[in-house]
Every structure is written in C-alpha cells, then in structure tokens.
OpenMM code with the backbone's topology and positions (N, CA, C; nanometers):
from openmm import Vec3, app, unit

residues = "MET GLU LYS LYS ILE GLU THR ILE LEU LEU THR ASP GLU ASN GLY ASN ASP VAL GLU PHE GLU VAL VAL GLU LYS VAL LEU VAL ARG ASP ASP LYS TYR LEU ILE VAL SER SER ILE ASP ASP ASP SER ASP GLU ALA ILE ALA LEU LYS MET GLU ASP ALA LYS ASP GLY ASN CYS ILE PHE LYS MET VAL GLU ASP GLU LYS GLU LEU GLN LEU VAL GLU ALA ALA TYR GLU GLU THR PHE GLU GLU ASN".split()
positions = [
    Vec3(-8.2018, 16.8561, 7.4050),
    Vec3(-8.2886, 16.8643, 7.5201),
    Vec3(-8.4001, 16.9643, 7.4925),
    Vec3(-8.5240, 16.9245, 7.5191),
    Vec3(-8.6377, 17.0118, 7.4948),
    Vec3(-8.6493, 17.1160, 7.6050),
    Vec3(-8.6883, 17.2366, 7.5643),
    Vec3(-8.7124, 17.3419, 7.6615),
    Vec3(-8.8531, 17.3233, 7.7176),
    Vec3(-8.8640, 17.3191, 7.8489),
    Vec3(-8.9935, 17.3029, 7.9139),
    Vec3(-9.0688, 17.4354, 7.9082),
    Vec3(-9.1940, 17.4289, 7.8663),
    Vec3(-9.2768, 17.5483, 7.8595),
    Vec3(-9.3404, 17.5702, 7.9961),
    Vec3(-9.3162, 17.6879, 8.0518),
    Vec3(-9.3746, 17.7229, 8.1811),
    Vec3(-9.5109, 17.7864, 8.1572),
    Vec3(-9.6099, 17.7427, 8.2319),
    Vec3(-9.7445, 17.7973, 8.2171),
    Vec3(-9.7998, 17.8382, 8.3534),
    Vec3(-9.8979, 17.9283, 8.3480),
    Vec3(-9.9727, 17.9652, 8.4674),
    Vec3(-10.1206, 17.9595, 8.4325),
    Vec3(-10.2019, 17.9336, 8.5314),
    Vec3(-10.3463, 17.9265, 8.5129),
    Vec3(-10.4086, 18.0432, 8.5877),
    Vec3(-10.4789, 18.1290, 8.5145),
    Vec3(-10.5439, 18.2456, 8.5736),
    Vec3(-10.6941, 18.2354, 8.5534),
    Vec3(-10.7685, 18.3042, 8.6371),
    Vec3(-10.9138, 18.3071, 8.6258),
    Vec3(-10.9556, 18.4433, 8.5722),
    Vec3(-11.0363, 18.4428, 8.4639),
    Vec3(-11.0803, 18.5693, 8.4048),
    Vec3(-11.1992, 18.6273, 8.4817),
    Vec3(-11.2468, 18.7436, 8.4358),
    Vec3(-11.3548, 18.8138, 8.5052),
    Vec3(-11.4867, 18.7362, 8.5058),
    Vec3(-11.4999, 18.6358, 8.4194),
    Vec3(-11.6207, 18.5532, 8.4135),
    Vec3(-11.6070, 18.4229, 8.4925),
    Vec3(-11.4946, 18.4059, 8.5615),
    Vec3(-11.4730, 18.2854, 8.6402),
    Vec3(-11.4165, 18.1684, 8.5620),
    Vec3(-11.3781, 18.1921, 8.4360),
    Vec3(-11.3211, 18.0863, 8.3523),
    Vec3(-11.1702, 18.0786, 8.3725),
    Vec3(-11.1179, 17.9572, 8.3809),
    Vec3(-10.9737, 17.9382, 8.3891),
    Vec3(-10.9129, 17.9510, 8.2504),
    Vec3(-10.8046, 18.0286, 8.2414),
    Vec3(-10.7343, 18.0492, 8.1149),
    Vec3(-10.5869, 18.0179, 8.1382),
    Vec3(-10.5302, 17.9321, 8.0535),
    Vec3(-10.3897, 17.8947, 8.0670),
    Vec3(-10.3039, 17.9865, 7.9807),
    Vec3(-10.1946, 18.0351, 8.0394),
    Vec3(-10.1024, 18.1239, 7.9706),
    Vec3(-9.9627, 18.0638, 7.9706),
    Vec3(-9.8924, 18.0842, 7.8606),
    Vec3(-9.7512, 18.0479, 7.8525),
    Vec3(-9.6695, 18.1663, 7.9012),
    Vec3(-9.5727, 18.1399, 7.9875),
    Vec3(-9.4825, 18.2448, 8.0335),
    Vec3(-9.3762, 18.2629, 7.9258),
    Vec3(-9.3806, 18.3777, 7.8588),
    Vec3(-9.2871, 18.4071, 7.7507),
    Vec3(-9.1536, 18.4527, 7.8078),
    Vec3(-9.1603, 18.5385, 7.9095),
    Vec3(-9.0378, 18.5943, 7.9674),
    Vec3(-9.0687, 18.6496, 8.1060),
    Vec3(-8.9675, 18.6522, 8.1900),
    Vec3(-8.9753, 18.7194, 8.3201),
    Vec3(-8.8802, 18.8376, 8.3130),
    Vec3(-8.9271, 18.9555, 8.3540),
    Vec3(-8.8417, 19.0741, 8.3501),
    Vec3(-8.8473, 19.1460, 8.4841),
    Vec3(-8.7413, 19.2193, 8.5118),
    Vec3(-8.7300, 19.2977, 8.6338),
    Vec3(-8.7177, 19.4439, 8.5945),
    Vec3(-8.8045, 19.5273, 8.6492),
    Vec3(-8.7994, 19.6715, 8.6256),
    Vec3(-8.7895, 19.7363, 8.7627),
    Vec3(-8.6770, 19.8021, 8.7842),
    Vec3(-8.6443, 19.8536, 8.9166),
    Vec3(-8.6473, 19.7350, 9.0121),
    Vec3(-8.7307, 19.7349, 9.1116),
    Vec3(-8.7383, 19.6192, 9.2021),
    Vec3(-8.8666, 19.5396, 9.1827),
    Vec3(-8.9392, 19.5679, 9.0757),
    Vec3(-9.0656, 19.4997, 9.0491),
    Vec3(-9.0467, 19.3879, 8.9475),
    Vec3(-9.1156, 19.2760, 8.9712),
    Vec3(-9.1080, 19.1604, 8.8814),
    Vec3(-9.2324, 19.1562, 8.7936),
    Vec3(-9.2104, 19.1212, 8.6674),
    Vec3(-9.3195, 19.1131, 8.5705),
    Vec3(-9.3084, 18.9837, 8.4912),
    Vec3(-9.4232, 18.9346, 8.4472),
    Vec3(-9.4284, 18.8231, 8.3540),
    Vec3(-9.4854, 18.8738, 8.2228),
    Vec3(-9.4269, 18.8309, 8.1130),
    Vec3(-9.4849, 18.8519, 7.9812),
    Vec3(-9.5471, 18.7179, 7.9454),
    Vec3(-9.6790, 18.7168, 7.9254),
    Vec3(-9.7502, 18.5914, 7.9012),
    Vec3(-9.8324, 18.5999, 7.7740),
    Vec3(-9.8617, 18.4830, 7.7193),
    Vec3(-9.9443, 18.4712, 7.5994),
    Vec3(-10.0426, 18.3570, 7.6217),
    Vec3(-10.1686, 18.3786, 7.5846),
    Vec3(-10.2712, 18.2761, 7.6035),
    Vec3(-10.2406, 18.1546, 7.5171),
    Vec3(-10.2469, 18.0376, 7.5766),
    Vec3(-10.2227, 17.9137, 7.5026),
    Vec3(-10.3385, 17.8844, 7.4080),
    Vec3(-10.4600, 17.9220, 7.4483),
    Vec3(-10.5791, 17.8934, 7.3684),
    Vec3(-10.6003, 17.9914, 7.2537),
    Vec3(-10.5256, 18.1008, 7.2518),
    Vec3(-10.5434, 18.2055, 7.1511),
    Vec3(-10.4325, 18.1937, 7.0472),
    Vec3(-10.4688, 18.1971, 6.9192),
    Vec3(-10.3701, 18.1839, 6.8117),
    Vec3(-10.2970, 18.3140, 6.7803),
    Vec3(-10.3363, 18.4244, 6.8412),
    Vec3(-10.2719, 18.5518, 6.8106),
    Vec3(-10.1352, 18.5594, 6.8788),
    Vec3(-10.0547, 18.6538, 6.8353),
    Vec3(-9.9224, 18.6751, 6.8932),
    Vec3(-9.9266, 18.7770, 7.0064),
    Vec3(-10.0461, 18.8134, 7.0509),
    Vec3(-10.0618, 18.9154, 7.1534),
    Vec3(-10.0082, 18.8660, 7.2870),
    Vec3(-9.9318, 18.9510, 7.3521),
    Vec3(-9.8771, 18.9193, 7.4835),
    Vec3(-9.9322, 19.0182, 7.5854),
    Vec3(-9.9330, 18.9758, 7.7094),
    Vec3(-9.9850, 19.0569, 7.8185),
    Vec3(-9.8757, 19.0689, 7.9239),
    Vec3(-9.8616, 19.1880, 7.9816),
    Vec3(-9.7669, 19.2095, 8.0904),
    Vec3(-9.8417, 19.2006, 8.2229),
    Vec3(-9.7900, 19.1176, 8.3128),
    Vec3(-9.8493, 19.1010, 8.4448),
    Vec3(-9.7464, 19.1369, 8.5510),
    Vec3(-9.7859, 19.2206, 8.6447),
    Vec3(-9.6986, 19.2553, 8.7565),
    Vec3(-9.7184, 19.1513, 8.8661),
    Vec3(-9.6081, 19.1021, 8.9196),
    Vec3(-9.6123, 19.0018, 9.0261),
    Vec3(-9.6025, 19.0723, 9.1612),
    Vec3(-9.6997, 19.0456, 9.2483),
    Vec3(-9.6988, 19.1037, 9.3818),
    Vec3(-9.7187, 18.9928, 9.4840),
    Vec3(-9.6532, 19.0060, 9.5976),
    Vec3(-9.6678, 18.9074, 9.7045),
    Vec3(-9.7953, 18.9354, 9.7822),
    Vec3(-9.8724, 18.8313, 9.8065),
    Vec3(-9.9938, 18.8429, 9.8872),
    Vec3(-9.9595, 18.8173, 10.0335),
    Vec3(-10.0483, 18.8571, 10.1214),
    Vec3(-10.0254, 18.8385, 10.2653),
    Vec3(-10.0158, 18.6916, 10.3038),
    Vec3(-10.0814, 18.6050, 10.2255),
    Vec3(-10.0803, 18.4619, 10.2571),
    Vec3(-9.9591, 18.3886, 10.2003),
    Vec3(-9.8667, 18.4642, 10.1392),
    Vec3(-9.7461, 18.4034, 10.0851),
    Vec3(-9.7553, 18.3643, 9.9391),
    Vec3(-9.8747, 18.3688, 9.8837),
    Vec3(-9.8922, 18.3401, 9.7411),
    Vec3(-9.8547, 18.4619, 9.6579),
    Vec3(-9.8654, 18.4480, 9.5289),
    Vec3(-9.8327, 18.5559, 9.4363),
    Vec3(-9.9609, 18.6045, 9.3687),
    Vec3(-9.9734, 18.7356, 9.3556),
    Vec3(-10.0864, 18.7962, 9.2856),
    Vec3(-10.0331, 18.8523, 9.1544),
    Vec3(-10.1066, 18.8292, 9.0454),
    Vec3(-10.0700, 18.8827, 8.9151),
    Vec3(-10.1690, 18.9921, 8.8782),
    Vec3(-10.1175, 19.1116, 8.8492),
    Vec3(-10.2033, 19.2236, 8.8101),
    Vec3(-10.1654, 19.2685, 8.6700),
    Vec3(-10.2666, 19.2840, 8.5842),
    Vec3(-10.2423, 19.3291, 8.4481),
    Vec3(-10.1896, 19.4727, 8.4511),
    Vec3(-10.0848, 19.4984, 8.3748),
    Vec3(-10.0271, 19.6321, 8.3675),
    Vec3(-10.1125, 19.7149, 8.2721),
    Vec3(-10.1737, 19.8200, 8.3247),
    Vec3(-10.2600, 19.9047, 8.2437),
    Vec3(-10.2062, 20.0460, 8.2290),
    Vec3(-10.1176, 20.0878, 8.3197),
    Vec3(-10.0588, 20.2206, 8.3125),
    Vec3(-9.9621, 20.2271, 8.1944),
    Vec3(-9.9813, 20.3239, 8.1064),
    Vec3(-9.9036, 20.3332, 7.9822),
    Vec3(-9.7538, 20.3510, 8.0083),
    Vec3(-9.7171, 20.4342, 8.1044),
    Vec3(-9.5748, 20.4566, 8.1333),
    Vec3(-9.5096, 20.3306, 8.1905),
    Vec3(-9.5804, 20.2647, 8.2800),
    Vec3(-9.5288, 20.1402, 8.3372),
    Vec3(-9.5144, 20.0336, 8.2287),
    Vec3(-9.6128, 20.0264, 8.1398),
    Vec3(-9.6087, 19.9295, 8.0303),
    Vec3(-9.4895, 19.9553, 7.9385),
    Vec3(-9.4592, 20.0814, 7.9116),
    Vec3(-9.3440, 20.1153, 7.8278),
    Vec3(-9.2136, 20.0705, 7.8929),
    Vec3(-9.2028, 20.0850, 8.0250),
    Vec3(-9.0828, 20.0392, 8.0957),
    Vec3(-9.0683, 19.8876, 8.0871),
    Vec3(-9.1796, 19.8169, 8.1004),
    Vec3(-9.1776, 19.6709, 8.0919),
    Vec3(-9.1403, 19.6268, 7.9506),
    Vec3(-9.1978, 19.6927, 7.8500),
    Vec3(-9.1655, 19.6595, 7.7106),
    Vec3(-9.0172, 19.6822, 7.6821),
    Vec3(-8.9616, 19.7911, 7.7338),
    Vec3(-8.8194, 19.8201, 7.7129),
    Vec3(-8.7322, 19.7132, 7.7789),
    Vec3(-8.7687, 19.6704, 7.8988),
    Vec3(-8.6928, 19.5651, 7.9676),
    Vec3(-8.7031, 19.4331, 7.8925),
    Vec3(-8.8203, 19.4052, 7.8376),
    Vec3(-8.8418, 19.2827, 7.7597),
    Vec3(-8.7542, 19.2838, 7.6344),
    Vec3(-8.7533, 19.3957, 7.5630),
    Vec3(-8.6716, 19.4068, 7.4417),
    Vec3(-8.5234, 19.3974, 7.4741),
    Vec3(-8.4846, 19.4487, 7.5892),
    Vec3(-8.3447, 19.4457, 7.6314),
    Vec3(-8.2956, 19.3023, 7.6528),
    Vec3(-8.3840, 19.2120, 7.6929),
    Vec3(-8.3434, 19.0731, 7.7139),
    Vec3(-8.2991, 19.0083, 7.5834),
    Vec3(-8.3582, 19.0504, 7.4722),
    Vec3(-8.3199, 18.9946, 7.3429),
    Vec3(-8.1905, 19.0558, 7.2916),
    Vec3(-8.1650, 19.1808, 7.3269),
    Vec3(-8.0410, 19.2459, 7.2855),
    Vec3(-7.9213, 19.1848, 7.3562),
    Vec3(-7.9413, 19.1377, 7.4793),
    Vec3(-7.8325, 19.0781, 7.5568),
    Vec3(-7.7958, 18.9395, 7.5065),
    Vec3(-7.8913, 18.8692, 7.4470),
    Vec3(-7.8665, 18.7309, 7.4020),
    Vec3(-7.8098, 18.7253, 7.2649),
] * unit.nanometer
topology = app.Topology()
chain = topology.addChain("A")
for resn in residues:
    res = topology.addResidue(resn, chain)
    for name in ("N", "CA", "C"):
        topology.addAtom(name, app.Element.getBySymbol(name[0]), res)
C-alpha cells in the first residue's frame, strides 16, 4: 500500500502559491507544529511552522523564527525517529 503524501498550499510574501509536503507533525508542550519541505525545491531544507487556530475556525501557519522555540521543535522531531 502506498503512503499518501500530505501537502499544504501556502502563499509567500509575493503572493505566489507554494506547495509544501508535510514531513512530520510534532507536539511541543501544547503547541502543534508542522515540519514541511517545498515540493518545488530540490534541497533537503525543511521549515518548521507553528499551527494556530484562527477566529474563523481555520488554521494559521506561522514560521518558527525564535531560536529557542526552533530547538525545541527540532528535538521533538528527532525524538519521533528514536521512537520508531
């Protein structure tokens, strides 16, 4: 059975739609994060996005820029591989 690739479509600062593959979902304390990688980019670079609920019921994704928060997300991401 093939594993279905989950993707999200985000809009960049120039108004262009960019498709990302969801690499992993992680939980740090009570906050949810997505580790994503651009489908159009050949690099192995991943981005951490914090998931927040919007007032309209949708989800807002914010890029994690705080170094300490990013380290916590990276540790949680690495921990998922140690468990498997």
